[in-house]
C-alpha positions as CSV (number, residue, x, y, z in Angstrom):
1,X,145.4,33.9,-58.0
2,X,141.9,34.9,-59.1
3,X,140.0,37.6,-57.2
4,X,136.6,36.4,-58.5
5,X,135.3,35.5,-55.1
6,X,136.4,39.0,-53.7
7,X,134.5,40.7,-56.5
8,X,131.5,38.6,-55.8
9,X,131.3,39.5,-52.2
10,X,133.1,42.9,-52.1
11,X,129.9,44.8,-51.1
12,X,129.3,42.5,-48.2
13,X,132.8,43.1,-46.9
14,X,132.3,47.0,-47.3
15,X,129.2,46.8,-45.5
16,X,130.8,44.8,-42.7
17,X,133.6,47.2,-42.4
18,X,131.2,50.2,-42.1
19,X,129.2,48.3,-39.5
20,X,132.3,47.9,-37.4
21,X,133.1,51.5,-37.7
22,X,129.6,52.8,-36.8
23,X,128.7,49.9,-34.3
24,X,125.1,50.3,-35.6
25,X,122.9,47.2,-36.2
26,X,123.7,45.3,-39.4
27,X,123.8,41.6,-40.2
28,X,124.9,39.9,-43.3
29,X,123.0,36.6,-42.7
30,X,119.4,36.3,-41.8
31,X,118.6,34.7,-38.4
32,X,115.1,33.7,-39.4
33,X,114.8,30.1,-40.3
34,X,112.2,30.9,-42.9
35,X,111.6,29.5,-46.3
36,X,111.4,33.0,-47.6
37,X,115.0,33.5,-46.5
38,X,116.6,30.1,-47.2
39,X,114.3,28.5,-49.7
40,X,111.2,26.3,-49.5
41,X,113.2,23.0,-49.2
42,X,116.1,24.3,-47.1
43,X,114.8,22.9,-43.8
44,X,114.1,19.4,-45.2
45,X,117.3,19.3,-47.1
46,X,119.3,20.4,-43.9
47,X,117.6,17.6,-41.9
48,X,118.3,15.0,-44.5
49,X,121.9,16.1,-44.8
50,X,122.4,15.9,-41.0
51,X,120.8,12.4,-40.8
52,X,123.0,11.3,-43.7
53,X,126.1,12.1,-41.7
54,X,125.2,9.8,-38.7
55,X,126.6,6.3,-38.1
56,X,129.3,6.6,-40.8
57,X,132.8,8.0,-41.4
58,X,133.0,11.7,-42.1
59,X,134.8,12.0,-45.4
60,X,137.7,14.3,-45.1
61,X,140.7,13.3,-47.3
62,X,143.4,14.7,-45.1
63,X,147.2,13.6,-45.1
64,X,148.5,11.6,-42.2
65,X,145.2,9.8,-41.4
66,X,145.9,6.7,-39.3
67,X,142.5,5.6,-38.3
68,X,139.1,7.0,-37.1
69,X,137.9,8.6,-33.9
70,X,134.4,9.8,-32.6
71,X,132.4,9.6,-29.5
72,X,129.6,12.3,-29.9
73,X,126.4,11.7,-28.0
74,X,123.5,14.1,-28.5
75,X,122.2,15.6,-25.2
76,X,118.8,14.7,-26.7
77,X,119.6,11.0,-26.2
78,X,121.3,9.3,-29.1
79,X,124.8,8.4,-30.2
80,X,125.7,10.2,-33.4
81,X,128.0,7.5,-34.6
82,X,130.1,9.8,-36.7
83,X,133.8,8.8,-37.2
84,X,136.4,11.4,-38.0
85,X,140.0,11.1,-39.4
86,X,142.6,10.3,-36.7
87,X,145.7,12.3,-37.5
88,X,149.4,11.4,-37.2
89,X,150.5,14.9,-36.2
90,X,154.0,14.7,-37.9
91,X,152.5,13.9,-41.2
92,X,149.6,16.3,-41.0
93,X,151.7,19.3,-39.9
94,X,154.3,18.7,-42.6
95,X,151.4,18.8,-45.2
96,X,149.9,21.9,-43.5
97,X,153.4,23.6,-43.6
98,X,153.8,22.9,-47.3
99,X,150.2,23.8,-48.2
100,X,150.2,27.2,-46.5
101,X,153.0,28.7,-48.5
102,X,151.0,29.9,-51.4
103,X,148.1,31.0,-49.2
104,X,150.5,33.2,-47.3
105,X,151.7,34.8,-50.6
106,X,148.2,35.3,-51.9
107,X,146.9,38.9,-52.0
108,X,144.8,40.4,-49.3
109,X,141.8,40.6,-51.6
110,X,142.2,36.9,-52.7
111,X,142.2,35.7,-49.2
112,X,139.3,37.9,-48.1
113,X,137.2,36.6,-51.1
114,X,137.9,33.0,-50.3
115,X,136.8,33.6,-46.7
116,X,133.6,35.4,-47.9
117,X,132.9,32.5,-50.3
118,X,133.3,30.0,-47.5
119,X,130.9,31.8,-45.3
120,X,128.3,32.3,-48.0
121,X,128.3,28.5,-48.6
122,X,128.1,27.8,-44.9
123,X,125.3,30.1,-44.7
124,X,123.3,28.2,-47.4
125,X,123.7,25.1,-45.2
126,X,122.5,26.8,-41.9
127,X,119.7,24.2,-41.4
128,X,122.2,21.3,-41.6
129,X,124.5,23.3,-39.2
130,X,121.6,23.9,-36.9
131,X,120.9,20.2,-36.5
132,X,124.6,19.5,-36.0
133,X,124.9,22.2,-33.4
134,X,121.6,21.1,-31.6
135,X,122.7,17.5,-31.4
136,X,126.2,18.1,-30.1
137,X,125.6,21.1,-27.7
138,X,122.0,20.6,-26.5
139,X,120.9,23.9,-27.6
140,X,117.2,24.2,-28.7
141,X,116.6,24.3,-32.4
142,X,116.0,28.0,-32.7
143,X,119.0,28.8,-30.7
144,X,121.2,26.3,-32.6
145,X,120.1,27.8,-35.8
146,X,120.8,31.4,-34.9
147,X,123.9,31.2,-32.6
148,X,125.3,28.1,-34.5
149,X,124.6,29.6,-37.9
150,X,124.1,33.3,-38.9
151,X,125.3,34.7,-35.7
152,X,128.5,32.7,-35.9
153,X,128.7,33.6,-39.5
154,X,128.4,37.2,-38.7
155,X,131.1,36.9,-36.0
156,X,133.4,35.4,-38.7
157,X,132.7,38.2,-41.1
158,X,133.3,40.7,-38.4
159,X,136.8,39.1,-38.0
160,X,137.4,39.2,-41.7
161,X,136.5,42.9,-41.8
162,X,138.8,43.8,-39.0
163,X,141.6,41.8,-40.6
164,X,141.1,43.3,-44.0
165,X,141.2,46.8,-42.7
166,X,144.2,46.3,-40.5
167,X,146.2,44.7,-43.4
168,X,145.1,47.4,-45.8
169,X,146.2,50.2,-43.4
170,X,149.7,49.9,-44.6
171,X,150.2,50.7,-48.4
172,X,151.9,47.9,-50.4
173,X,154.5,50.3,-51.6
174,X,155.7,53.9,-51.1
175,X,158.2,56.4,-52.5
176,X,160.3,58.0,-49.8
177,X,162.3,61.1,-50.4
178,X,164.4,63.0,-47.8
179,X,165.6,66.5,-48.7
180,X,169.4,67.1,-48.6
181,X,169.7,70.8,-48.9
182,X,171.5,71.8,-52.1
183,X,172.2,68.1,-53.0
184,X,169.8,65.8,-54.7
185,X,167.3,64.3,-52.1
186,X,167.6,60.7,-50.9
187,X,165.1,58.6,-52.7
188,X,164.0,55.1,-51.8
189,X,161.4,52.6,-53.1
190,X,159.8,50.8,-50.2
191,X,157.5,47.7,-50.3
192,X,155.6,46.3,-47.4
193,X,154.6,42.7,-47.1
194,X,152.0,41.1,-44.8
195,X,153.6,38.1,-43.3
196,X,151.4,35.6,-41.3
197,X,152.5,34.0,-38.1
198,X,152.3,30.5,-39.6
199,X,150.0,27.8,-38.3
200,X,147.0,28.8,-36.2
201,X,145.5,26.2,-33.7
202,X,141.8,26.8,-32.8
203,X,140.6,24.7,-29.9
204,X,136.9,24.4,-29.8
205,X,134.4,24.4,-26.9
206,X,131.6,21.9,-26.4
207,X,128.8,24.5,-25.9
208,X,129.3,26.9,-28.8
209,X,131.6,25.2,-31.3
210,X,131.0,27.7,-34.2
211,X,130.2,30.8,-32.4
212,X,133.2,30.8,-30.4
213,X,135.6,29.2,-33.0
214,X,134.7,31.2,-36.1
215,X,136.4,34.5,-35.2
216,X,139.7,32.8,-34.7
217,X,139.3,30.5,-37.8
218,X,138.5,33.4,-40.1
219,X,140.8,35.9,-38.7
220,X,143.6,33.4,-39.2
221,X,142.6,32.6,-42.8
222,X,142.1,36.2,-43.7
223,X,145.7,37.1,-42.4
224,X,147.3,34.3,-44.4
225,X,147.7,31.7,-41.6
226,X,146.9,28.1,-42.0
227,X,144.4,26.7,-39.5
228,X,144.1,23.5,-37.6
229,X,140.7,23.0,-36.0
230,X,140.8,20.9,-32.9
231,X,137.1,20.6,-31.7
232,X,136.0,19.3,-28.4
233,X,135.4,15.6,-28.6
234,X,131.7,16.1,-27.7
235,X,131.0,18.7,-30.5
236,X,133.0,17.8,-33.6
237,X,130.4,17.7,-36.3
238,X,129.7,21.5,-36.7
239,X,133.4,22.2,-37.1
240,X,134.0,19.2,-39.3
241,X,131.3,20.6,-41.7
242,X,133.0,23.9,-41.6
243,X,136.4,22.5,-42.5
244,X,134.8,20.4,-45.3
245,X,133.2,23.5,-46.8
246,X,136.5,25.5,-46.4
247,X,138.6,22.8,-48.1
248,X,136.2,22.8,-51.0
249,X,136.3,26.5,-51.7
250,X,140.3,26.6,-51.3
251,X,140.5,23.9,-53.7
252,X,138.3,25.6,-56.3
253,X,140.3,28.8,-55.8
254,X,143.5,27.0,-56.6
255,X,144.9,26.5,-53.2
256,X,146.0,23.5,-51.3
257,X,143.1,22.5,-49.1
258,X,145.4,21.6,-46.3
259,X,145.4,25.3,-45.5
260,X,142.7,24.2,-43.1
261,X,142.6,20.7,-41.4
262,X,140.7,18.9,-38.7
263,X,142.3,17.1,-35.7
264,X,139.6,15.1,-33.8
265,X,140.5,13.2,-30.5
266,X,138.7,11.6,-27.6
267,X,138.4,12.5,-23.9
268,X,140.5,9.4,-23.0
269,X,143.3,10.2,-25.6
270,X,143.5,13.9,-25.9
271,X,146.0,15.5,-28.2
272,X,145.5,19.2,-27.5
273,X,148.5,19.7,-25.2
274,X,150.9,17.9,-27.6
275,X,149.5,19.8,-30.5
276,X,149.6,23.3,-28.9
277,X,153.3,22.9,-27.9
278,X,154.5,22.0,-31.3
279,X,157.0,24.3,-32.7
280,X,155.1,24.5,-35.9
281,X,152.2,26.3,-34.1
282,X,152.3,30.1,-34.5
283,X,149.2,31.1,-32.7
284,X,146.6,29.4,-30.4
285,X,142.9,30.2,-29.7
286,X,141.0,28.6,-26.9
287,X,137.5,28.8,-25.5
288,X,136.7,26.8,-22.4
289,X,137.5,26.3,-18.7
290,X,140.0,28.4,-16.8
291,X,142.3,25.5,-15.7
292,X,143.2,24.5,-19.2
293,X,143.2,28.0,-20.5
294,X,145.7,29.1,-17.8
295,X,147.8,25.9,-18.7
296,X,148.0,27.0,-22.3
297,X,149.0,30.6,-21.3
298,X,151.7,29.3,-19.1
299,X,153.1,26.5,-21.4
300,X,152.6,27.5,-24.9
301,X,155.5,29.4,-26.7
302,X,153.1,30.9,-29.4
303,X,150.8,33.8,-28.7
304,X,147.6,32.5,-26.9
305,X,144.1,34.0,-27.1
306,X,141.8,32.7,-24.5
307,X,138.2,33.1,-23.4
308,X,137.9,31.2,-20.1
309,X,135.2,30.8,-17.5
310,X,134.3,33.6,-15.1
311,X,131.6,34.9,-12.6
312,X,129.1,37.2,-14.1
313,X,126.9,39.3,-11.8
314,X,123.7,41.4,-11.6
315,X,123.3,44.2,-9.2
316,X,119.7,45.2,-8.3
317,X,119.4,48.6,-6.6
318,X,115.9,49.7,-7.7
319,X,113.6,49.5,-10.7
320,X,110.8,51.3,-12.4
321,X,109.6,48.0,-14.0
322,X,109.7,45.2,-11.6
323,X,107.8,42.9,-13.8
324,X,109.9,43.7,-16.9
325,X,113.2,43.2,-14.8
326,X,112.0,39.8,-13.4
327,X,110.9,38.5,-16.8
328,X,114.2,39.6,-18.4
329,X,116.2,37.9,-15.6
330,X,114.1,34.8,-15.9
331,X,114.7,34.3,-19.6
332,X,118.4,35.2,-19.2
333,X,118.8,32.5,-16.5
334,X,116.9,29.9,-18.5
335,X,118.4,30.4,-22.0
336,X,120.3,27.2,-22.9
337,X,120.1,26.2,-19.2
338,X,122.7,28.8,-18.3
339,X,125.4,26.9,-20.4
340,X,126.9,30.2,-21.6
341,X,130.0,32.1,-20.7
342,X,127.8,35.3,-20.5
343,X,125.0,33.9,-18.3
344,X,124.9,35.7,-14.8
345,X,125.4,33.6,-11.8
346,X,125.1,36.0,-8.8
347,X,122.3,38.5,-8.3
348,X,123.0,40.9,-5.6
349,X,120.1,42.5,-3.6
350,X,120.2,44.7,-0.5
351,X,119.0,43.0,2.5
352,X,116.5,45.8,3.2
353,X,115.0,45.6,-0.3
354,X,114.5,47.9,-3.1
355,X,112.2,50.7,-4.5
356,X,110.1,49.7,-7.5
357,X,107.2,51.0,-9.5
358,X,105.0,48.7,-7.3
359,X,106.3,50.4,-4.1
360,X,109.0,49.1,-1.7
361,X,109.8,45.4,-2.1
362,X,111.7,43.4,0.5
363,X,114.6,41.1,-0.3
364,X,112.2,38.2,-0.1
365,X,109.7,39.8,-2.4
366,X,112.4,40.6,-5.0
367,X,113.6,37.0,-4.9
368,X,109.9,35.9,-5.2
369,X,109.4,38.1,-8.3
370,X,112.4,36.4,-10.1
371,X,111.4,32.8,-9.1
372,X,107.8,33.5,-10.0
373,X,108.8,34.7,-13.4
374,X,110.8,31.6,-13.9
375,X,107.9,29.4,-12.9
376,X,105.7,31.2,-15.4
377,X,108.2,31.1,-18.2
378,X,108.9,27.5,-17.8
379,X,105.5,26.3,-16.7
380,X,104.6,24.6,-20.0
381,X,107.1,21.9,-20.9
382,X,106.7,22.3,-24.7
383,X,107.8,25.8,-24.4
384,X,110.3,25.2,-21.7
385,X,112.4,22.7,-23.6
386,X,112.9,25.0,-26.5
387,X,114.3,27.7,-24.2
388,X,116.3,25.4,-22.0
389,X,117.7,23.0,-24.5
390,X,119.5,19.9,-23.0
391,X,122.5,19.6,-20.5
392,X,125.5,19.1,-22.6
393,X,127.7,17.5,-20.0
394,X,127.0,15.0,-17.1
395,X,129.2,17.0,-14.8
396,X,126.6,19.8,-15.0
397,X,123.9,17.7,-13.5
398,X,126.3,16.6,-10.7
399,X,127.1,20.4,-10.0
400,X,123.4,21.2,-9.7
401,X,123.0,18.5,-6.9
402,X,126.0,19.8,-5.1
403,X,125.1,23.5,-5.4
404,X,121.6,22.7,-3.8
405,X,123.5,22.1,-0.5
406,X,125.2,25.5,-0.3
407,X,122.2,27.8,0.8
408,X,118.5,28.0,1.0
409,X,116.8,26.8,-2.1
410,X,114.3,29.3,-3.3
411,X,113.6,27.4,-6.5
412,X,114.6,23.8,-7.0
413,X,115.8,22.5,-10.4
414,X,113.4,20.1,-11.9
415,X,113.8,17.6,-14.7
416,X,111.5,18.1,-17.7
417,X,110.5,15.3,-20.1
418,X,111.1,16.5,-23.7
419,X,108.0,15.8,-25.8
420,X,110.1,14.8,-28.8
421,X,113.3,13.3,-27.3
422,X,112.5,11.1,-24.5
423,X,116.1,10.6,-23.5
424,X,117.1,14.3,-23.4
425,X,118.6,15.8,-20.2
426,X,116.6,18.8,-19.5
427,X,116.8,20.8,-16.2
428,X,115.3,24.1,-15.0
429,X,117.4,26.7,-13.0
430,X,118.3,26.2,-9.5
431,X,118.0,29.4,-7.4
432,X,119.7,29.7,-4.1
433,X,119.6,32.4,-1.5
434,X,123.0,33.0,0.2
435,X,124.6,35.8,2.3
436,X,127.3,38.0,0.9
437,X,129.8,36.7,3.5
438,X,129.7,33.2,1.8
439,X,131.8,34.4,-1.0
440,X,133.9,31.3,-1.2
441,X,130.8,29.5,-2.5
442,X,129.4,32.0,-5.0
443,X,132.7,33.4,-6.4
444,X,133.5,30.1,-8.0
445,X,132.0,29.6,-11.3
446,X,129.1,26.9,-11.2
447,X,128.5,26.4,-14.9
448,X,125.0,25.5,-15.9
449,X,121.5,26.3,-14.6
450,X,122.6,27.6,-11.1
451,X,122.1,31.1,-9.7
452,X,122.5,32.8,-6.3
453,X,120.5,35.6,-5.0
454,X,123.0,37.2,-2.7
455,X,121.9,39.3,0.3
456,X,124.1,42.4,0.8
457,X,124.1,45.2,3.2
458,X,123.6,47.8,0.5
459,X,124.2,48.6,-3.1
460,X,127.6,49.8,-2.4
461,X,128.6,46.4,-1.1
462,X,127.0,44.8,-4.1
463,X,129.2,46.8,-6.5
464,X,132.3,46.0,-4.4
465,X,131.5,42.3,-4.5
466,X,131.2,42.5,-8.3
467,X,134.5,44.3,-8.7
468,X,136.2,41.7,-6.5
469,X,134.9,38.8,-8.4
470,X,135.8,40.4,-11.7
471,X,139.4,41.0,-10.7
472,X,139.8,37.7,-9.0
473,X,137.8,35.3,-11.2
474,X,137.1,37.2,-14.4
475,X,133.7,38.2,-15.8
476,X,132.3,38.5,-19.4
477,X,129.0,40.3,-18.5
478,X,127.7,42.6,-15.7
479,X,124.2,43.9,-15.3
480,X,122.7,46.6,-13.1
481,X,119.1,47.7,-12.3
482,X,118.8,51.2,-10.8
483,X,116.6,54.3,-11.1
484,X,119.4,56.4,-9.6
485,X,121.9,57.9,-12.1
486,X,124.5,58.1,-9.3
487,X,124.3,54.4,-8.9
488,X,124.4,53.8,-12.7
489,X,127.6,56.0,-12.8
490,X,129.1,53.9,-9.9
491,X,128.2,50.7,-11.9
492,X,129.9,52.1,-15.0
493,X,133.1,52.8,-12.9
494,X,132.8,49.3,-11.5
495,X,132.7,47.9,-15.1
496,X,135.7,49.8,-16.3
497,X,137.7,48.9,-13.2
498,X,136.8,45.3,-13.6
499,X,137.1,45.3,-17.4
500,X,133.7,43.8,-17.9
501,X,130.9,44.8,-20.4
502,X,128.0,46.4,-18.6
503,X,124.2,46.3,-19.4
504,X,121.9,48.7,-17.6
505,X,118.1,48.2,-16.9
506,X,117.4,45.6,-19.4
507,X,113.6,44.8,-19.4
508,X,112.8,44.2,-23.0
509,X,114.0,41.9,-25.8
510,X,117.7,42.3,-25.1
511,X,119.4,40.1,-22.5
512,X,122.7,40.4,-20.8
513,X,124.0,37.2,-22.0
514,X,123.5,38.0,-25.7
515,X,126.0,40.1,-27.8
516,X,125.6,41.5,-31.3
517,X,128.4,41.1,-33.9
518,X,129.7,44.4,-35.4
519,X,128.4,46.3,-32.4
520,X,129.1,44.7,-28.9
521,X,132.6,44.0,-27.6
522,X,132.5,40.5,-26.5
523,X,135.1,39.5,-23.8
524,X,137.1,42.7,-23.2
525,X,140.3,41.1,-22.5
526,X,140.7,43.3,-19.4
527,X,140.1,40.7,-16.7
528,X,141.1,37.0,-16.0
529,X,138.2,35.6,-18.1
530,X,139.8,36.6,-21.4
531,X,143.2,37.8,-22.6
532,X,141.8,39.2,-25.8
533,X,138.6,41.1,-26.9
534,X,137.2,38.9,-29.8
535,X,135.4,42.0,-31.3
536,X,138.2,44.5,-32.1
537,X,141.2,45.1,-34.3
538,X,143.6,43.8,-31.7
539,X,142.1,40.3,-32.1
540,X,143.6,40.2,-35.7
541,X,146.6,42.5,-35.4
542,X,148.8,40.0,-33.7
543,X,148.2,37.3,-36.4
544,X,150.5,39.0,-39.0
545,X,153.6,41.1,-39.2
546,X,154.6,43.8,-41.9
547,X,158.0,43.1,-43.3
548,X,159.5,45.7,-45.6
549,X,162.1,45.8,-48.3
550,X,163.6,48.9,-49.7
551,X,166.0,50.0,-52.5
552,X,167.4,53.1,-53.9
553,X,164.9,54.7,-56.4
554,X,166.0,54.9,-60.0
């Protein structure tokens, strides 16, 4: 097969591999939704392309189509009305199995080039993708553009870079000679073949359909596996567009487009369990709630990579920038209404207060600084809705109401009317004061704009509570504020024991719930919230095997 796509994008791949090695800042795709970056007409064309998708069938000519399904409703208030192919799994999997053979035999360079071309074309449609992500997840436009577009694309490229480097680590062939004293040496010619696992199933999540799915999709493709994309019923469109583009590039490159397919379903008639337990499935990737993730881990014969829910924490010991700390936490708690696997839920503060640049502050004063920053940040509805986005799931609104009964409400959640979308579901964060002894309440994940400020005896107890939660429930992120190096060292030990990524004294434009491709390790795989790190070589290494052949040398 041609390596034209590889030659076109080879420098991008080299830059990505170097960024992974150095962990320095680098991005292949601009996060600025600017005409200068994407063209003068890109925004209008993206909007038109999205609107052109609505209220009609999504055209994917896949084998085994036996009808249509679709039930997406925008958190901003309208039914999308898009219908997707409903698959007969027997027929679809038979075609996938047939189509993947040439892809598995293709060279490493060829597969990498196809992946890079897919990403390049998806990037050019980032405005369309932003609208699709916004109106399925409820993210504000800027977040939908960045997280659903360029940031997700960077994560995909990161996976391709890891896969490429791991596969290239073993030479394609070697000459082996073993000395035999006075006799002629033993000489062998050996060849090493990268063999994929087979068919990868990628199970999407409703809140970050591209950002969470792209690493698995592209790690699978790069390593020679076919991919079946099974989106969440509430967020199909972003992944359907992705599959559409990928099939187009595969066809142009001379491969069967059934190397990647879409399986859509509904909440009332799910197919994920049936699909995940099929013998044809060679690897499963899942992002979502712990209950289903644990079911997959227990019942699926294939290797399973999961990123599940957890309980993220902040420990406040002291600070030399009270205002900066409070503002940083306010934005952290507000971004996308806390509907992120990285958003902190529990903020531990000593009962006797903390030392700050403004003098000693009591527990109540620390809590007031945080709630006051939230009030200021979200005081103007027009700005607030861009930060908060919309509530993706009705269960989250019910969770807010129930959580308000669990402790003393320091800041109640309020409904905001979106100035553009009158039927949008927008809620500000609920902040509750609770005692450390009430761990049964705050050690369960309450997904959404809900946070506890937990009164502890001291910082030592705060760190102990963090470690207990990470080991018991899992965690993706952990933050600490302290001016004491010994406390920071203790927090570092807690993070390593709990297997959770640590952020120290964030007061500027970096937030604990944001991670950077090529640099940050997202989901360490070292606690119950995830069984794999999505940002290292181990994530790709189990997607292929090396099979050798050997013969006597001439």
